[in-house]
Each structure stands twice: as C-alpha cells, then as structure tokens.
MARMARLUM-486018 format. One line per 2 residues: number of its first residue (from 1); for each residue x, y, z of N, C-alpha, C. Coordinates in steps of 0.05 Angstrom, whole numbers, plus 5000, padded with zeros to 4 digits. Layout:
// residues N
NUM) X,Y,Z,X,Y,Z,X,Y,Z | ...
//
This chain:
// residues 313
1) 4667,5076,4833,4682,5075,4842,4705,5071,4810 | 4726,5088,4822,4748,5092,4802,4757,5075,4782
3) 4774,5093,4769,4788,5065,4752,4822,5077,4755 | 4840,5075,4744,4856,5077,4758,4884,5069,4721
5) 4901,5085,4715,4912,5083,4692,4944,5102,4699 | 4960,5098,4679,4983,5113,4675,4982,5127,4652
7) 4983,5147,4652,4985,5167,4630,5009,5174,4623 | 5021,5187,4599,5050,5206,4581,5037,5227,4582
9) 5015,5243,4586,5013,5267,4573,4989,5288,4597 | 5014,5302,4609,4999,5320,4634,4979,5332,4614
11) 4976,5342,4595,4945,5355,4589,4924,5346,4603 | 4925,5311,4600,4899,5308,4608,4889,5321,4638
13) 4911,5333,4653,4906,5339,4682,4891,5363,4687 | 4872,5358,4701,4860,5390,4706,4878,5409,4728
15) 4880,5427,4717,4906,5452,4732,4890,5457,4759 | 4861,5465,4760,4855,5467,4780,4862,5441,4803
17) 4856,5420,4789,4862,5386,4801,4893,5394,4823 | 4913,5399,4804,4942,5392,4806,4941,5416,4831
19) 4925,5451,4828,4933,5468,4839,4927,5457,4873 | 4902,5438,4872,4896,5431,4899,4921,5424,4916
21) 4948,5409,4901,4967,5400,4928,4990,5420,4910 | 4991,5425,4896,5017,5455,4889,5009,5485,4889
23) 4998,5496,4904,4985,5530,4898,5004,5541,4882 | 5037,5542,4875,5045,5559,4865,5042,5555,4828
25) 5028,5563,4811,5021,5551,4790,5041,5554,4768 | 5063,5565,4773,5091,5567,4757,5103,5543,4770
27) 5105,5531,4784,5124,5500,4791,5109,5490,4768 | 5076,5487,4773,5063,5464,4750,5067,5468,4719
29) 5076,5504,4716,5077,5501,4688,5113,5491,4679 | 5128,5489,4703,5159,5480,4691,5155,5451,4690
31) 5129,5425,4708,5138,5402,4703,5148,5398,4675 | 5170,5378,4678,5184,5369,4650,5166,5350,4637
33) 5165,5357,4610,5147,5349,4596,5154,5307,4586 | 5167,5305,4606,5168,5274,4606,5162,5262,4630
35) 5145,5276,4647,5132,5260,4664,5110,5239,4663 | 5104,5217,4671,5079,5214,4672,5063,5218,4693
37) 5043,5210,4698,5025,5209,4723,5005,5186,4722 | 5001,5171,4745,4979,5155,4761,4956,5168,4762
39) 4928,5161,4745,4911,5183,4744,4883,5164,4761 | 4874,5182,4767,4845,5163,4769,4822,5174,4762
41) 4796,5163,4742,4768,5171,4736,4748,5161,4754 | 4728,5177,4747,4704,5169,4757,4691,5182,4729
43) 4679,5163,4723,4650,5173,4695,4669,5187,4677 | 4691,5181,4674,4708,5193,4651,4724,5213,4657
45) 4714,5223,4683,4733,5254,4690,4756,5243,4707 | 4781,5263,4698,4802,5247,4714,4788,5272,4745
47) 4794,5254,4777,4793,5257,4801,4814,5254,4814 | 4832,5249,4802,4865,5246,4824,4883,5238,4808
49) 4910,5250,4812,4927,5245,4801,4956,5249,4819 | 4968,5240,4809,5002,5233,4813,5019,5231,4801
51) 5025,5255,4803,5051,5258,4778,5071,5257,4785 | 5089,5242,4759,5115,5222,4768,5129,5229,4758
53) 5157,5244,4770,5187,5246,4754,5202,5236,4763 | 5214,5222,4743,5237,5201,4739,5269,5217,4732
55) 5292,5210,4752,5310,5216,4754,5328,5191,4755 | 5345,5181,4741,5355,5158,4739,5339,5135,4749
57) 5353,5124,4783,5339,5103,4787,5322,5110,4815 | 5310,5141,4809,5295,5147,4825,5272,5158,4813
59) 5243,5151,4824,5222,5172,4820,5209,5175,4841 | 5198,5205,4829,5189,5230,4863,5156,5229,4851
61) 5149,5233,4857,5113,5237,4868,5119,5273,4879 | 5122,5282,4845,5121,5307,4840,5094,5332,4856
63) 5072,5311,4848,5043,5327,4854,5026,5302,4863 | 5005,5303,4881,4991,5284,4890,4963,5298,4910
65) 4942,5298,4884,4926,5310,4880,4895,5295,4883 | 4876,5301,4892,4857,5294,4895,4829,5311,4895
67) 4810,5306,4881,4783,5326,4876,4778,5328,4917 | 4774,5353,4916,4763,5356,4945,4732,5345,4949
69) 4714,5346,4943,4692,5330,4941,4690,5294,4942 | 4720,5284,4934,4718,5248,4935,4740,5249,4960
71) 4752,5263,4974,4773,5255,4991,4759,5231,5012 | 4773,5217,5033,4759,5201,5038,4763,5170,5025
73) 4764,5173,5002,4750,5143,4984,4772,5122,4979 | 4803,5129,4997,4819,5110,4985,4835,5121,4960
75) 4836,5142,4946,4837,5154,4925,4863,5154,4920 | 4871,5179,4938,4903,5178,4935,4926,5160,4952
77) 4908,5128,4967,4924,5106,4975,4921,5093,4951 | 4902,5089,4924,4897,5071,4902,4927,5087,4886
79) 4931,5117,4886,4940,5125,4872,4969,5126,4873 | 4981,5121,4899,5010,5120,4910,5015,5094,4899
81) 4991,5073,4910,5005,5047,4897,5000,5038,4869 | 4982,5056,4851,4990,5049,4822,5018,5067,4808
83) 5033,5081,4830,5060,5102,4831,5076,5081,4830 | 5071,5066,4863,5086,5043,4864,5098,5020,4847
85) 5072,5009,4839,5065,4994,4807,5084,5015,4783 | 5083,5029,4768,5106,5040,4757,5127,5035,4761
87) 5140,5045,4784,5160,5053,4794,5171,5025,4794 | 5158,4999,4796,5180,4974,4805,5173,4968,4771
89) 5157,4976,4757,5156,4961,4734,5179,4976,4703 | 5180,5007,4715,5207,5019,4711,5237,5005,4711
91) 5239,4990,4741,5271,4985,4751,5281,5006,4766 | 5269,5026,4776,5277,5043,4793,5280,5028,4823
93) 5303,5047,4829,5303,5041,4853,5292,5045,4884 | 5282,5066,4887,5263,5083,4898,5246,5099,4891
95) 5230,5102,4897,5193,5125,4898,5198,5141,4923 | 5208,5168,4920,5205,5185,4942,5173,5205,4942
97) 5171,5214,4955,5149,5239,4965,5165,5258,4982 | 5160,5285,4965,5159,5308,4984,5146,5325,5004
99) 5141,5329,5030,5114,5349,5037,5129,5362,5061 | 5109,5383,5068,5114,5404,5092,5112,5388,5114
101) 5138,5394,5132,5133,5376,5157,5098,5384,5168 | 5094,5400,5170,5068,5411,5179,5035,5390,5167
103) 5050,5364,5151,5024,5362,5136,5023,5340,5138 | 5013,5334,5172,5005,5314,5187,4985,5288,5172
105) 4964,5301,5162,4946,5274,5144,4966,5263,5123 | 4979,5281,5119,4983,5264,5081,5013,5254,5105
107) 5026,5252,5112,5043,5238,5131,5043,5219,5146 | 5021,5209,5155,5013,5196,5164,4997,5170,5129
109) 4977,5176,5120,4977,5168,5095,5007,5161,5078 | 5023,5176,5078,5051,5163,5067,5054,5139,5071
111) 5060,5145,5109,5068,5121,5129,5053,5094,5120 | 5030,5097,5117,5017,5068,5122,5012,5057,5094
113) 5026,5073,5075,5029,5061,5046,5057,5048,5049 | 5080,5053,5067,5107,5045,5063,5122,5060,5061
115) 5117,5095,5067,5144,5118,5056,5152,5108,5095 | 5190,5119,5088,5197,5117,5104,5209,5146,5109
117) 5207,5162,5137,5226,5179,5133,5253,5171,5131 | 5255,5198,5107,5289,5200,5091,5305,5226,5109
119) 5293,5252,5101,5318,5271,5114,5291,5299,5110 | 5319,5316,5114,5285,5340,5130,5310,5367,5104
121) 5286,5380,5092,5309,5404,5086,5293,5426,5094 | 5315,5438,5109,5303,5458,5127,5307,5491,5113
123) 5277,5501,5127,5284,5532,5102,5269,5521,5071 | 5265,5505,5073,5254,5493,5040,5228,5514,5034
125) 5201,5529,5045,5192,5538,5038,5194,5564,5046 | 5210,5573,5062,5224,5604,5063,5231,5613,5048
127) 5253,5585,5023,5268,5600,5010,5258,5596,4968 | 5236,5577,4975,5218,5582,4953,5197,5593,4945
129) 5184,5593,4973,5153,5614,4961,5153,5638,4970 | 5145,5655,4951,5153,5680,4953,5126,5689,4976
131) 5107,5687,4972,5089,5692,4996,5086,5664,5024 | 5076,5665,5050,5082,5652,5063,5058,5627,5064
133) 5064,5606,5065,5049,5574,5061,5041,5567,5094 | 5011,5563,5090,5000,5564,5126,4990,5535,5119
135) 4991,5512,5134,4980,5497,5137,4977,5474,5169 | 4946,5483,5176,4940,5470,5196,4956,5495,5221
137) 4957,5509,5213,4949,5531,5232,4975,5540,5239 | 4996,5526,5224,5017,5528,5225,5029,5539,5201
139) 5057,5559,5205,5077,5559,5174,5093,5540,5171 | 5092,5534,5147,5099,5512,5130,5132,5528,5122
141) 5152,5503,5129,5186,5525,5138,5200,5494,5127 | 5193,5474,5133,5213,5452,5132,5194,5429,5102
143) 5218,5419,5093,5200,5406,5084,5222,5374,5084 | 5188,5346,5088,5205,5324,5092,5208,5302,5064
145) 5235,5292,5067,5233,5274,5044,5223,5241,5058 | 5211,5231,5038,5201,5204,5046,5199,5179,5026
147) 5213,5159,5034,5223,5147,5014,5203,5110,5014 | 5200,5107,4997,5197,5073,5002,5217,5061,4976
149) 5222,5046,4987,5243,5023,4977,5231,5009,4953 | 5236,5005,4940,5238,4984,4915,5266,4963,4911
151) 5259,4944,4916,5277,4914,4917,5275,4898,4905 | 5295,4894,4886,5298,4879,4865,5290,4845,4890
153) 5275,4824,4864,5272,4806,4872,5288,4789,4900 | 5331,4789,4886,5343,4785,4888,5347,4790,4922
155) 5337,4813,4929,5349,4837,4956,5316,4823,4973 | 5298,4822,4960,5276,4805,4969,5281,4781,4984
157) 5290,4769,4969,5291,4737,4980,5319,4741,4996 | 5332,4741,4997,5350,4754,5013,5344,4774,5048
159) 5327,4783,5049,5317,4793,5084,5303,4769,5081 | 5286,4762,5067,5266,4738,5071,5289,4718,5087
161) 5308,4706,5076,5320,4683,5082,5333,4686,5115 | 5346,4717,5111,5361,4722,5132,5340,4737,5149
163) 5314,4730,5156,5293,4741,5181,5295,4706,5177 | 5278,4687,5163,5279,4657,5172,5305,4640,5184
165) 5328,4651,5178,5353,4643,5198,5354,4647,5221 | 5345,4673,5228,5343,4688,5251,5323,4671,5270
167) 5309,4677,5253,5280,4661,5266,5278,4626,5277 | 5294,4612,5258,5302,4589,5272,5333,4583,5289
169) 5339,4603,5295,5361,4607,5313,5351,4605,5335 | 5325,4621,5340,5307,4623,5358,5295,4612,5367
171) 5283,4597,5341,5268,4572,5358,5274,4540,5329 | 5299,4528,5339,5297,4507,5322,5288,4487,5317
173) 5259,4491,5335,5247,4469,5331,5228,4462,5295 | 5245,4492,5282,5227,4496,5258,5245,4495,5236
175) 5266,4489,5249,5296,4484,5229,5293,4479,5204 | 5279,4455,5207,5282,4434,5182,5249,4440,5168
177) 5235,4448,5180,5203,4470,5167,5207,4481,5143 | 5189,4478,5122,5185,4489,5089,5161,4522,5105
179) 5158,4542,5087,5147,4565,5092,5140,4574,5066 | 5112,4587,5068,5105,4600,5055,5116,4632,5051
181) 5119,4654,5027,5114,4673,5032,5098,4693,5024 | 5082,4710,5038,5054,4725,5024,5052,4751,5039
183) 5035,4762,5037,5028,4789,5039,5001,4789,5045 | 4982,4797,5068,4958,4805,5073,4935,4825,5059
185) 4918,4824,5047,4916,4848,5041,4905,4854,5008 | 4907,4871,4987,4914,4881,4965,4925,4903,4965
187) 4954,4905,4948,4966,4933,4956,4972,4937,4979 | 4999,4968,4970,5015,4965,4996,5001,4968,5019
189) 4983,4993,5010,4977,5001,5048,4952,4982,5059 | 4941,4964,5040,4923,4940,5055,4939,4918,5073
191) 4969,4906,5059,4984,4897,5065,5004,4904,5092 | 5008,4924,5095,5019,4941,5117,5008,4943,5150
193) 4976,4956,5136,4958,4956,5153,4952,4927,5171 | 4942,4907,5147,4924,4885,5161,4956,4865,5177
195) 4984,4871,5167,5003,4861,5184,5009,4873,5212 | 5007,4896,5210,5014,4909,5240,4987,4905,5253
197) 4961,4896,5231,4935,4887,5266,4944,4855,5273 | 4954,4838,5260,4973,4809,5267,4990,4818,5292
199) 5002,4835,5286,5027,4847,5303,5016,4862,5329 | 5004,4878,5325,4982,4885,5352,4970,4877,5367
201) 4959,4841,5353,4942,4820,5370,4918,4824,5366 | 4916,4845,5341,4878,4849,5346,4875,4829,5320
203) 4883,4818,5300,4878,4803,5274,4884,4774,5281 | 4872,4754,5269,4894,4716,5292,4866,4714,5243
205) 4865,4723,5238,4846,4712,5213,4853,4722,5169 | 4848,4717,5172,4850,4723,5136,4822,4709,5117
207) 4809,4736,5109,4792,4724,5088,4802,4729,5051 | 4810,4709,5036,4807,4712,4999,4791,4704,4986
209) 4783,4710,4966,4773,4692,4944,4787,4675,4934 | 4775,4655,4937,4787,4622,4930,4805,4622,4908
211) 4798,4639,4887,4816,4639,4862,4833,4651,4863 | 4844,4674,4882,4868,4689,4872,4892,4679,4883
213) 4897,4664,4894,4916,4652,4906,4926,4634,4871 | 4902,4625,4866,4924,4602,4835,4930,4634,4817
215) 4913,4655,4826,4921,4675,4797,4951,4686,4805 | 4955,4689,4823,4977,4701,4845,5004,4681,4833
217) 4995,4656,4827,5022,4626,4830,5019,4623,4860 | 4999,4633,4874,5011,4622,4903,4995,4594,4918
219) 5002,4567,4930,4986,4557,4937,4969,4564,4959 | 4945,4553,4965,4920,4555,4987,4930,4547,5008
221) 4920,4560,5030,4929,4549,5055,4919,4529,5068 | 4942,4509,5084,4932,4492,5096,4935,4495,5119
223) 4923,4475,5138,4936,4475,5165,4955,4474,5171 | 4968,4471,5187,4998,4478,5200,5017,4496,5180
225) 5010,4499,5157,5034,4520,5146,5042,4535,5163 | 5069,4546,5157,5082,4566,5172,5094,4586,5143
227) 5083,4601,5151,5081,4627,5131,5097,4653,5145 | 5116,4668,5127,5137,4689,5129,5110,4721,5116
229) 5101,4738,5133,5083,4748,5119,5104,4782,5120 | 5098,4798,5094,5115,4805,5082,5093,4834,5091
231) 5104,4858,5090,5101,4888,5081,5100,4885,5053 | 5082,4916,5054,5085,4920,5017,5107,4925,5003
233) 5120,4930,5018,5145,4930,5008,5166,4908,4997 | 5158,4897,5006,5170,4862,5009,5181,4855,5025
235) 5182,4867,5044,5207,4862,5083,5196,4839,5097 | 5203,4827,5098,5183,4806,5120,5190,4814,5143
237) 5158,4814,5156,5151,4823,5193,5134,4802,5200 | 5129,4781,5199,5116,4760,5211,5119,4739,5208
239) 5125,4721,5217,5111,4692,5224,5091,4679,5236 | 5072,4666,5214,5056,4658,5231,5043,4635,5227
241) 5031,4619,5235,5018,4591,5230,4986,4583,5230 | 4992,4570,5198,4956,4571,5202,4955,4547,5224
243) 4920,4553,5233,4904,4535,5247,4884,4516,5235 | 4870,4537,5220,4848,4535,5202,4840,4546,5179
245) 4829,4530,5163,4814,4534,5139,4804,4517,5131 | 4764,4543,5123,4752,4534,5113,4739,4548,5087
247) 4723,4543,5076,4717,4557,5052,4679,4554,5061 | 4682,4572,5048,4638,4586,5044,4637,4615,5018
249) 4614,4614,5013,4608,4634,5003,4615,4671,5011 | 4621,4689,4986,4627,4716,5009,4608,4721,5022
251) 4577,4713,5015,4559,4724,5031,4545,4708,5047 | 4571,4691,5057,4561,4676,5082,4580,4674,5106
253) 4599,4697,5086,4617,4703,5127,4610,4708,5140 | 4617,4689,5166,4606,4696,5185,4622,4719,5203
255) 4599,4742,5218,4618,4756,5236,4630,4763,5249 | 4641,4737,5262,4660,4727,5274,4687,4729,5265
257) 4686,4715,5239,4706,4708,5229,4716,4739,5207 | 4693,4753,5211,4704,4778,5187,4717,4804,5217
259) 4708,4802,5242,4722,4811,5252,4754,4796,5259 | 4760,4774,5266,4774,4769,5276,4800,4777,5253
261) 4790,4781,5220,4801,4780,5201,4809,4816,5196 | 4789,4820,5209,4788,4861,5202,4801,4868,5233
263) 4799,4864,5256,4815,4875,5272,4788,4881,5292 | 4766,4879,5284,4742,4886,5309,4737,4917,5297
265) 4750,4927,5268,4746,4953,5263,4715,4958,5250 | 4694,4930,5245,4680,4946,5234,4649,4915,5233
267) 4631,4932,5230,4614,4903,5239,4606,4891,5210 | 4605,4870,5201,4591,4853,5183,4584,4876,5151
269) 4569,4883,5165,4556,4897,5143,4574,4913,5122 | 4588,4933,5144,4617,4946,5127,4636,4933,5127
271) 4638,4910,5136,4657,4889,5118,4656,4883,5095 | 4638,4877,5093,4625,4871,5063,4625,4886,5046
273) 4617,4911,5047,4617,4934,5035,4642,4942,5024 | 4659,4945,5047,4693,4950,5042,4703,4928,5018
275) 4705,4899,5024,4710,4887,5016,4701,4867,4993 | 4681,4876,4980,4667,4879,4959,4687,4894,4945
277) 4694,4923,4951,4705,4934,4937,4735,4930,4930 | 4753,4914,4953,4779,4908,4954,4773,4890,4934
279) 4763,4867,4934,4760,4841,4913,4768,4853,4890 | 4727,4862,4881,4725,4873,4849,4761,4887,4838
281) 4766,4904,4858,4795,4915,4853,4811,4894,4843 | 4819,4874,4871,4834,4858,4867,4834,4844,4833
283) 4806,4822,4834,4797,4808,4808,4797,4826,4782 | 4793,4853,4787,4799,4861,4766,4823,4860,4744
285) 4845,4860,4763,4866,4870,4756,4880,4836,4739 | 4861,4819,4749,4859,4784,4730,4846,4784,4711
287) 4831,4797,4704,4808,4811,4686,4776,4780,4698 | 4782,4783,4721,4763,4767,4732,4739,4780,4747
289) 4710,4765,4760,4692,4788,4759,4677,4787,4791 | 4676,4796,4805,4670,4791,4834,4641,4786,4835
291) 4626,4760,4849,4602,4748,4854,4600,4752,4893 | 4584,4756,4890,4567,4756,4920,4572,4725,4931
293) 4567,4707,4912,4564,4671,4912,4589,4666,4908 | 4609,4678,4909,4641,4662,4892,4650,4658,4918
295) 4668,4632,4923,4672,4611,4943,4705,4634,4952 | 4702,4642,4979,4725,4650,4992,4738,4636,5012
297) 4763,4645,5023,4778,4614,5044,4781,4628,5058 | 4779,4627,5083,4780,4633,5114,4798,4621,5126
299) 4810,4633,5134,4839,4626,5138,4836,4637,5178 | 4854,4619,5198,4854,4621,5215,4880,4614,5227
301) 4904,4642,5246,4927,4627,5238,4930,4642,5273 | 4962,4634,5286,4972,4640,5312,4992,4664,5301
303) 5005,4678,5315,5026,4697,5306,5051,4678,5322 | 5075,4678,5307,5093,4663,5322,5120,4674,5338
305) 5131,4704,5308,5149,4722,5315,5132,4745,5301 | 5157,4763,5308,5161,4790,5303,5179,4788,5285
307) 5183,4799,5271,5212,4811,5252,5223,4841,5255 | 5250,4844,5274,5247,4872,5289,5273,4875,5282
309) 5278,4860,5252,5305,4888,5244,5300,4895,5216 | 5287,4922,5214,5265,4927,5195,5280,4956,5184
311) 5303,4960,5190,5326,4991,5194,5331,4986,5159 | 5331,4963,5139,5345,4974,5124,5323,4986,5105
313) 5334,5003,5081,5318,5023,5068,5329,5008,5029
//
C-alpha cells in the first residue's frame, strides 16, 4: 500500500517517472521552482507523482505519472484526490488538468474523479512538439482542458439548498422534513462512483466503519432519514431515504449486503479485500487503525430523486 504526501521539492521526483507523462525532457526542465507535488511512495521509493503549478486562483496538474509496473492500482486516482485536497487547502477556485484528446484512458480517469470538459486547444501538439506524438494509434493534435471546481462552503450550501427547494417543490410532502448532507465512499472518485451506482439503480446500500461518521462530525444514519448525497466536489446529486440500519463486525458483512452496496460488481471476498484497503486509508487519516472485527454500519436506502441541474462549474 502506498503512502501519499505533498512535497515542495521536485528534486525528490525521479526524472524517469516524470518522462512517463511528459516525453519532452526540456519541458520538465522548465517546471517553475515553486511547483509542489502530490507523491505516492511504496517502500520509501516515489512510484507516482502529480506535479502542481499554482497561478492565482487556479492550480494545474502539469504532470501525472505512475510507475508502469504499478498501474491499475488506483495510484493515479489517489494522487488526483490528494491534489484536490491540497487545492482546497490552498484556497484556489479550480484544479485543472490538460491532456491530448487521444488520451482516452486518462480522460475517463479524470472524469471518474470529477473533472469536466472545459475547452479544446486546437493544434497544441503540432505547435509545441517538434516530433509527432502518437497515442492509441492516433496522432496527438488537439489538447483538452478539464476542470475540477473548488466550491466555497457557502457555494456548496447554496447549491444544496437550491436543490432541496426544487425537490420539495416537486415533492411537497417533504417540505417540513429535515435532511442530512453526505457522500458515499472515501475520496472524490469513490463518492462519484457510488452515487452513480445509486442513480443507475444498481446500489441501494452503504457500509461504513461505525466510528467514521463521528470522526467526520456526521450523525449515524437512522431509519427514515432523508439525505442529500453529494458528488466528490460537493454538488448535490440525489435524495435518498434510509430504510434499515444494522451493525456487525467487518468480517461478518453478508455477501447480499456487500452486493447491494457495490452494485454487484464483486463477490464477498473481493469486496473485503478492496474495502479493507479503503477503510484503512480513511481511518489512517483520523489516526485510527483498521480491524477485521471492528463494527460497521450496514445501511439500506431507497432513491427518491435525482438532481438534473448539474451544469454549474
């Protein structure tokens, strides 16, 4: 398992690693000295990095690279989530990333984390690279910019309140009800994935370590609770109502409940392996340790509404 941190000295980053994402070494040489980087370390060695360049209220991921031997292990996702956390702490308004329009695998990764298309720079790779670049059998010509908005707390509250008012206008029986605001999963990517599974109708349950809600200053879910479930950037995505809540040790979660929570994507053994890693990372953020016998909350809910107003960046 990797450890993640923010560093301010790019000299810590292996040049061979950065060349995985930027083949022109002269561009790497020109990275400004005030860049920071989110890094992933395994056994003390840097195996992934997201180089971050701030310009006023914008922060850009100018290089995202993962050791080829370790790809497919969510390191790139975790680096982007670390970059998002850092951007929020720095008070910028948006995090951006630029890539070739031919980079289909990377573009899908960025969208899963919550980046959205912003603009196309036509002919960028023709103008800035002396040698032709090829990717997926297609020549790189145009550059795509994707944006992850960093909302202020007041902006998130405004978005949530506007959605709740729209929901209760269409469903007046809930006009006087209280509601929770929360996300499913840990990190922007898992929050987006889990919410989209709920919207698809493939997931109707959640499982979380019992102590996590208190550590996040959130209440434990209770039957009949109404919740606005948010995406990883804080935008409201749906309203759900809790129908049942149970507790059990992590190692006694049933396969049926795991499938309800995971959209049927994996069997119980795979779910346990994946979520041991997920829960371990989240608990470590709060200086807590994972245990196979720790109590988890097993919640079931029903989908009441889907937010169709998601155009704001």
